N, C-alpha and C positions, 0 to 999 in steps of 0.2 A: 690752555684747553681745546686753539684752533682744530689742536691735530688730533688728538683725544676722541673726535665727537663725528670728524670721517672714518675712523679706525672702529669707535663699533657701529656708528651704520654701515662698513663694511662685512661685517662679527654676524650682523643675525640676519645681513639680504642672505652670507653663505648659508646660516641655520635658517632659516624658509624656503632653501634649494635644498638643501640637504637633508629635507624633514620627505623629500617623496622618491630618492632614491627609494629603491630596488632595497629591501633587506630580511641576510641570508639567512636561514631556516638555523636553528643551532638547536647540534646534535648532542648529545651525553656520552660521555663514554658505555663502553657494553655494561650490561644491569649485569653480566656474574663475567668471569672468565670463562671463553667460548673453548671447543675443542677443534673445532671445525663446523662449514658452509658449508656445506658443497647444496647445484641444482642437476640434475636428468631433464635433459629433454626427452621425451615420446611421443612416440607415433604408432597411430592405431593403423590396423589393416584396410578397415571397412574407413568411406570418409566421411563419413555420419557422425562416425566418432570422433573425427578432429585430431587433433594435439596437442601437451602441453609442457610445462615443466613443476618440479617434484622442488621441490626442497627442500632441506635437511638443516636442519640444525641442534646439534650437540654439546651437552655444557659440559662442563669437569666435576659438575657438579651441582645435582637435584638443583627446582632454582628455589629463593627462599620466599616466603610465603608472603612477603609485602609487596613480592613482584611479579609482572603476571602480564605473559603475551599477548598484546589484542592482534594485531597487523604487520604485516608481511607488502611493503610497493618491492615494488621491479618492471623496469622497462614499459611503463602507463600505465599497471595493474596493478590495484592493493588486493590480494586478498587474507579472510585468515586463518592465521595462524593455530594449527591444534596440536597438543600435547599428546603423543606416542609412548612414551615410556618417565621416569623420572625425570630422566636426561632429556631425549631424544627432540621435538618439534619439529614437525612436518607444515608444508603450503600448498599445496597444490593448485599453478593454473593450470586451463584448460581453454585453447585453443580455438572457437566454431564458431559460428551465428550467434546464436542458441545463451551461451555461453560467459562470451567475454562483455557484453552486453551489462551485463550485474559486473563485470572488474574493470572495467575498462576508471581510471582515475584521476581527475584533474588532480590533486593532491601533488600526484607521483609524478604530474609531466608539467605543470608549475612548478614547487615549489622545495619541488628537490632537487630536481634537474637532473636526472644517475645519468650518469653510461651503462654500455652497455653489460657490459661488468659489473656493475655495484645494484645494490640493494637497499633497504632499509628495514629494520624494525620498529616497533612500534611496539609501549610496552607502557605497560603502567606500573608508578613506585610510589607508594603511599598513598595514594589513589590522585596520584599528578603522571599529568603526559609527557611522558621523550620518546624524544627516534637515533638509533642510533645507526647510526651510517656505514656496512657492509663493504669494505675493499677487497677481499680479499677471501669471495668467492671460488671453490674450489666445484671444475664442469669436468663430473665421467663422464662416461663417454655415453652418443646414445643408443637407446635400445629400443629396435625396430617391435613392432609385433604385426603377427602372418592374420 
């Protein structure tokens, strides 16, 4: 009995310390089979036009009716995903002083801890929020506009 009491005390103390441990964001499986995820950096010819990144997510089949893409998080930024057609979604990040203030994301920098070539898709399925971390993103050669 004397050895059991310190053992329970040790387990209790360790459990208290582990409650403050950082919790990793749980990532779900992809909402559907994804054909490709690409991004393209662009630069405008005028300073006030800025620059940006366009993400294209292409699915194998049209998105199921119980799934809705919400946002994409990339390099401490977030923006909405917009449906371009039945199987294609796009997101535009603009890098200039005016629009970037609206896209800065505390969630992306704090919770997701993304590398330069990673992004997270936020989606709703049956009205529950899920996240999918994309690691195999292909970069398309940047366009430079005159």
